[in-house]
C-alpha positions as semicolon CSV with decimal commas, in nm:
position;residue;x (nm);y (nm);z (nm)
1;M;10,257;10,987;7,170
2;T;10,321;10,842;7,502
3;S;10,069;10,616;7,656
4;P;9,893;10,795;7,999
5;F;9,865;10,444;8,116
6;G;10,265;10,385;8,108
7;K;10,498;10,088;7,994
8;S;10,705;9,852;8,142
9;L;10,836;9,492;8,122
10;A;10,564;9,253;8,096
11;F;10,456;9,021;8,393
12;P;10,508;8,775;8,369
13;P;10,850;8,838;8,220
14;R;10,903;8,660;7,898
15;V;11,048;8,697;7,516
16;D;10,951;8,777;7,235
17;A;11,035;8,499;6,898
18;S;11,350;8,716;6,881
19;G;11,456;8,709;7,214
20;R;11,407;9,052;7,260
21;M;11,182;9,104;7,638
22;L;10,821;9,167;7,610
23;W;10,659;9,525;7,717
24;S;10,351;9,576;7,835
25;E;10,155;9,904;7,817
26;G;9,805;10,066;7,797
27;E;9,534;9,853;8,013
28;R;9,703;9,519;7,982
29;N;9,984;9,742;8,211
30;I;9,712;9,855;8,444
31;Q;9,611;9,491;8,449
32;E;9,946;9,352;8,499
33;S;10,032;9,577;8,765
34;I;9,690;9,530;8,984
35;A;9,812;9,108;8,957
36;I;10,159;9,232;9,117
37;I;10,019;9,427;9,361
38;L;9,824;9,143;9,479
39;R;10,041;8,892;9,480
40;T;10,252;9,063;9,675
41;A;10,324;9,024;10,058
42;P;10,438;9,321;10,240
43;N;10,834;9,311;10,316
44;E;10,845;9,058;10,006
45;R;11,017;9,331;9,800
46;V;11,371;9,481;9,898
47;G;11,350;9,828;9,962
48;L;10,989;9,835;9,947
49;P;10,813;9,706;10,288
50;R;10,478;9,875;10,237
51;F;10,425;9,697;9,849
52;G;10,165;9,447;9,797
53;A;9,837;9,377;9,961
54;G;9,908;9,053;10,154
55;L;9,672;8,809;10,059
56;T;9,878;8,544;10,124
57;A;9,826;8,607;10,511
58;F;9,463;8,507;10,509
59;L;9,536;8,133;10,382
60;F;9,446;7,967;10,681
61;E;9,120;8,237;10,753
62;P;8,782;8,083;10,811
63;N;8,621;8,164;10,444
64;N;8,317;8,389;10,585
65;A;8,226;8,734;10,568
66;A;8,400;8,875;10,871
67;T;8,720;8,764;10,606
68;H;8,571;8,841;10,340
69;A;8,554;9,209;10,503
70;R;8,913;9,202;10,577
71;V;9,020;9,049;10,240
72;A;8,841;9,334;10,080
73;H;8,968;9,606;10,318
74;A;9,353;9,487;10,250
75;I;9,305;9,494;9,841
76;D;9,126;9,843;9,828
77;S;9,429;9,997;10,060
78;A;9,688;9,837;9,862
79;L;9,565;9,976;9,521
80;K;9,428;10,292;9,622
81;S;9,809;10,343;9,796
82;L;10,017;10,164;9,514
83;E;9,844;10,197;9,211
84;P;9,765;10,603;9,126
85;R;9,660;10,550;8,753
86;I;9,301;10,401;8,892
87;K;9,053;10,497;9,105
88;V;8,880;10,210;9,287
89;D;8,505;10,178;9,305
90;T;8,400;9,890;9,464
91;V;8,570;9,579;9,580
92;D;8,345;9,234;9,636
93;V;8,424;8,933;9,787
94;V;8,200;8,624;9,823
95;A;8,276;8,235;9,885
96;D;8,312;8,057;9,542
97;P;8,042;7,852;9,533
98;E;8,227;7,524;9,360
99;A;8,499;7,572;9,609
100;S;8,474;7,617;9,994
101;E;8,849;7,699;10,029
102;T;8,850;7,994;9,814
103;A;8,703;8,335;9,782
104;I;8,666;8,530;9,463
105;A;8,743;8,924;9,512
106;T;8,587;9,138;9,191
107;I;8,729;9,446;9,171
108;T;8,583;9,739;8,990
109;Y;8,765;10,034;8,922
110;R;8,779;10,351;8,699
111;L;9,077;10,443;8,482
112;V;9,201;10,816;8,581
113;A;9,346;10,844;8,260
114;T;9,017;10,786;8,093
115;G;8,719;10,747;8,343
116;S;8,660;10,404;8,144
117;T;8,507;10,144;8,432
118;Q;8,712;9,770;8,424
119;R;8,641;9,525;8,653
120;I;8,860;9,201;8,703
121;A;8,833;8,905;8,961
122;L;9,061;8,687;9,145
123;D;9,061;8,373;9,343
124;V;9,209;8,390;9,694
125;P;9,267;8,119;9,877
126;L;9,126;8,054;10,247
127;A;9,073;7,769;10,477
128;A;8,753;7,581;10,424
129;A;8,434;7,775;10,626
130;G;8,380;7,622;10,936
């Protein structure tokens, strides 16, 4: 039976011991898809100008609440429009207490096929707070 989560080449692309491309499927495939969306800037993909969250645009923005709100909106909008296998519940962005030039985005989502709740977090590089 085919997985309701899909199957595609693993990200980053790599080969197994026999020299064959590794594949990703199930929940892992969705996690990799989210990572690709969040790490891609709009206009970076040929033929898909609206693909990506554009988080690199915030690199020189201050690490404050206003920037956190804009980052959260960019993540939420990108995932809602580009990853139909999930339903985004919350996106929380806060300053990393250990690195003044980093924010931590925590994304809570549900898998559409099963209703299972998942959570991932990623670092978003920003300028240090003023």
